[in-house]
Structure formats: C-alpha cells, structure tokens
C-alpha positions in Angstrom: -10.1 -2.3 13.6 -6.9 -3.5 12.0 -8.9 -6.0 9.9 -11.2 -3.2 8.7 -8.2 -1.0 7.7 -6.5 -3.9 5.9 -9.7 -4.6 4.0 -10.2 -0.9 3.1 -6.7 -0.5 1.8 -6.9 -3.7 -0.1 -9.8 -2.3 -2.1 -8.5 1.2 -2.4 -4.9 0.8 -3.4 -5.7 1.5 -7.1 -5.7 4.7 -9.0 -7.9 5.7 -11.9 -6.9 4.3 -15.2 -8.3 3.3 -18.6 -10.4 0.1 -18.9 -8.4 -3.0 -19.5 -8.6 -6.8 -19.1 -9.2 -8.8 -15.9 -6.4 -8.8 -13.3 -5.4 -11.3 -10.6 -2.8 -10.2 -8.0 -1.3 -12.1 -5.1 -0.4 -9.9 -2.1 1.6 -10.5 1.1 -0.1 -8.4 3.8 0.8 -7.4 7.3 -1.0 -5.3 9.8 -0.1 -4.2 13.3 -2.6 -2.5 15.6 -2.1 0.2 18.3 -1.5 -2.4 21.0 1.2 -4.1 19.0 -0.8 -7.1 17.9 -0.4 -8.0 14.3 -1.4 -10.5 11.6 0.1 -11.8 8.4 -1.8 -13.1 5.4 -1.5 -13.9 1.7 -4.4 -12.3 -0.2 -5.6 -12.8 -3.7 -7.2 -9.7 -5.4 -9.5 -10.2 -8.4 -10.5 -7.2 -10.7 -13.0 -7.4 -13.5 -15.2 -4.7 -15.3 -18.1 -5.5 -12.9 -16.5 -6.6 -9.6 -13.5 -6.4 -7.3 -12.9 -9.2 -4.8 -10.2 -9.7 -2.1 -9.9 -13.1 -0.6 -8.0 -13.5 2.7 -7.9 -17.2 3.7 -5.8 -16.6 6.8 -8.4 -14.3 8.4 -11.3 -16.0 6.6 -12.8 -12.6 5.7 -13.3 -11.6 2.0 -14.4 -8.3 0.5 -16.5 -8.0 -2.7 -17.4 -4.8 -4.5 -20.2 -4.9 -7.0 -19.8 -1.9 -9.4 -23.2 -2.4 -11.0 -25.1 -1.9 -7.8 -22.4 0.1 -6.0 -22.6 -2.3 -3.0 -19.8 -3.5 -0.8 -19.9 -6.9 0.8 -17.7 -8.2 3.7 -17.9 -12.0 3.8 -17.0 -13.6 7.2 -16.5 -17.3 6.6 -16.0 -18.1 10.3 -19.4 -16.6 11.3 -21.1 -17.4 7.9 -22.1 -13.8 7.8 -22.3 -11.3 4.9 -22.4 -7.6 5.7 -23.5 -5.3 2.9 -23.2 -1.6 2.5 -24.7 0.4 -0.4 -23.0 3.5 -1.8 -26.0 5.7 -0.9 -26.2 4.4 2.7 -22.4 5.1 3.2 -22.8 8.7 1.9 -25.9 9.3 4.0 -24.0 8.0 7.1 -21.1 10.2 6.3 -23.3 13.3 6.0 -25.0 12.5 9.3 -21.7 12.1 11.0 -20.5 15.4 9.6 -23.7 17.2 10.8 -23.1 15.7 14.3 -19.4 16.7 14.5 -18.9 19.4 17.0 -16.0 21.9 16.8 -14.5 20.8 20.1 -14.5 17.1 19.0 -13.0 18.1 15.7 -10.2 20.0 17.4 -9.4 17.0 19.6 -9.3 14.6 16.7 -7.0 16.9 14.8 -4.7 16.9 17.8 -4.6 13.1 17.8 -4.5 12.4 14.1 -3.3 15.6 12.6 -5.0 18.2 10.4 -6.4 16.5 7.2 -5.9 19.8 5.3 -2.2 19.6 6.1 -1.1 17.2 3.3 1.8 16.7 0.8 2.4 14.3 -2.1 6.0 13.7 -3.3 7.6 11.4 -5.9 10.2 9.2 -4.4 11.9 7.6 -7.4 11.6 4.0 -8.7 10.9 0.6 -7.3 10.7 -3.0 -8.5 7.7 -5.1 -7.2 6.9 -8.6 -8.5 9.3 -8.0 -11.4 7.5 -4.9 -12.5 8.8 -1.3 -12.7 7.0 1.0 -10.3 7.0 4.7 -9.4 7.3 5.5 -5.7 5.2 8.1 -3.9 4.8 9.4 -0.4 1.6 11.0 0.9 1.5 12.8 4.2 -1.9 13.7 5.6 -1.8 15.1 9.1 0.1 12.4 11.0 -0.7 9.6 8.5 2.2 8.5 6.2 1.4 6.4 3.1 4.2 5.1 0.9 3.2 3.7 -2.5 4.8 1.9 -5.4 2.6 2.1 -8.4 2.9 0.3 -11.8 1.7 2.9 -14.3 1.4 0.3 -17.1 -1.3 -1.7 -15.3 -4.8 -0.6 -16.2 -8.0 -1.3 -14.2 -10.9 -3.1 -15.9 -13.7 -1.1 -14.3 -15.0 2.2 -15.7 -13.3 5.2 -14.1 -16.7 6.6 -12.9 -17.3 3.4 -10.9 -13.8 3.6 -9.4 -14.3 7.2 -8.3 -17.6 6.2 -6.7 -15.9 3.4 -4.9 -13.3 5.8 -3.5 -16.0 8.1 -2.3 -17.9 5.2 -0.7 -14.9 3.9 1.2 -14.1 7.3 2.4 -17.7 7.7 3.6 -17.5 4.4 5.4 -14.4 5.6 7.3 -15.8 9.1 8.0 -17.7 7.9 11.0 -14.4 7.0 12.6 -12.5 9.6 14.6 -9.7 9.7 12.0 -12.2 9.6 9.1 -11.4 13.0 7.7 -7.7 12.2 7.4 -8.6 9.0 5.5 -11.0 10.8 3.2 -8.2 13.2 2.2 -5.7 10.3 1.9 -8.1 8.4 -0.5 -8.6 11.5 -2.5 -4.9 12.1 -3.0 -4.3 8.3 -3.7 -6.9 8.4 -6.5 -4.9 11.0 -8.4 -1.8 8.8 -8.8 -1.5 6.9 -12.1 -1.4 3.1 -12.1 -2.1 0.3 -9.8 -0.4 0.1 -6.3 1.7 -3.1 -6.0 3.3 -2.1 -2.7 2.1 0.1 0.2 3.1 1.0 3.7 0.9 3.1 6.0 2.0 4.3 9.4 1.5 7.2 11.8 -1.9 6.5 13.3 -1.6 5.5 17.0 1.2 3.0 16.3 -0.5 1.2 13.4 1.6 -0.3 10.7 -0.1 -1.7 7.6 1.9 -3.2 4.7 1.2 -5.0 1.5 3.3 -6.2 -1.4 2.4 -8.0 -4.6 4.3 -11.2 -5.3 2.5 -12.1 -8.6 0.4 -10.3 -11.2 -1.6 -12.1 -13.8 -3.6 -10.6 -16.7 -6.4 -12.7 -18.2 -10.1 -13.6 -17.9 -11.4 -14.6 -14.4 -14.2 -17.2 -14.0 -17.4 -15.4 -13.0 -17.9 -17.9 -10.1 -15.0 -16.2 -8.3 -17.3 -13.2 -7.7 -20.3 -15.2 -6.4 -21.5 -14.7 -2.9 -21.6 -17.9 -0.8 -24.9 -19.5 -0.2 -26.4 -20.3 3.2 -24.8 -17.2 4.9 -26.8 -14.7 7.0 -27.1 -11.3 5.3 -26.8 -8.2 7.5 -27.5 -4.7 6.1 -24.7 -2.6 7.6 -25.9 0.5 5.8 -29.3 0.5 7.5 -27.7 -0.4 10.8 -25.2 2.5 10.6 -27.8 5.0 9.6 -30.0 3.9 12.5 -27.1 4.3 15.0 -26.4 7.8 13.6 -30.0 8.8 13.9 -30.1 7.5 17.5 -27.1 9.6 18.4 -28.6 12.6 16.8 -31.8 12.4 19.0 
C-alpha cells in the first residue's frame, strides 16, 4: 500500500505547464504506513516529451508512463515482473467501481477519510528546495493534508493534454480504493497549481506520512535507453485483471 502511494505521488507531483526540455530530478523519499512501518529511498525522476520514469533502487520498483499509448508500467526488479495499465482500462475500472458503490459504503468511507467535496487550497508563502525558489501550497481534502513546494519556472516536456490524461488515469487507478474519491479530488486540485513540485508532504490518512524532497534538478536531453522496458521480465495486464475483478464483484 505504502509503495503504491509513493509511486502514485512520484508520478503525479507535477502541475500542467508549457512544453520544455527534458528534466532529471533526484528525490529523497520517505513513506510511513498506518502500522508505523516506513521506508526511505533515493529516487531519480526522468521527464521527456514522450515518457516519464521514476527509478527507485532501494525498493527495486520503477514506474514508467508512456504518453504515446497512455499506458503505465510498474517494473518490479525483484520479481522480474512488469505490470501494465492502460488509460482506458483504468477509466473503465473506475466507472465500474462507481456503479458498485452503495450509499451506505460511501457514508462509511467519508467518515473514515473525510468528505472529498470538503476541500481548500491555500498559498503558504515561499520555500527554497535544491537551491530553487518555490511557492508553497496546502491542500486539504477531507482528512487528507498535502503540503507542496512548487518551482513555477520549471516546465514539463510533455504536452498538457497528455499530462491531464495521466492525472485522470492515476485518479481512476486509485478510485477502486476506499479513499479513492478523496485522492481523485486531491489530484484535480494539484493539477491546477503552476510549476513542478520539488517538495511534498502528505498526511491525514490512517496515520500515513509520505514525504519527498528534490536534492538536484538537471535540465538537458535524456538518453532514450533510460525509458526502455527491461527484457526477459514477465508482463502482467493489470487493467484486464482489475476489470475482471470488478465484473466478478458485480455479479
């Protein structure tokens, strides 16, 4: 669970911006789960016009997003397993989950995680991260609290329409979780903030505490081999698997 959340936020902590050159960002990340267990890692994030990749050597799990096909890949090096999820499969699963959501269950989840329609976004002044001037924000969604420090001068290399689809896809992937609606709202509000997030801190969900902070930012071309999937790994279609599970629950 905590690994999934860290991977999701690693991909999502970017707001829409004009197209620019490739970016390589080194991040210190820490995640603590509901039972108090935690993990620390040093991640490298790569952004190009066609791909986004997050490498996490400590956990040996990488994430790749292909903007051309709108497909997300989770690469588990320990298991030599690649799990893929297409944009359409994620949206279909979200719609199925919404159709199955009963009012009683929704009320119970709102009591645990807070009402996703109860949200607020505030500006919190300035911050300096990796030697770069950032604007600080706080987003409250139900019981979730997300603190961000965004560098408004950093521009993303992918087209804005691709980024917006990615945000919707990640929200759809989380929508099947009990707290999914709160995360969908959080992603929506995050996508409205200008610039790239270099520092983040998420709390408020059953004791979880997820933090990341950039230590280095490099602008310049990235070798295409960085975005290649490893050979010899088993490929698992998580989109088809999730839709099948949803259909089974429906019947």
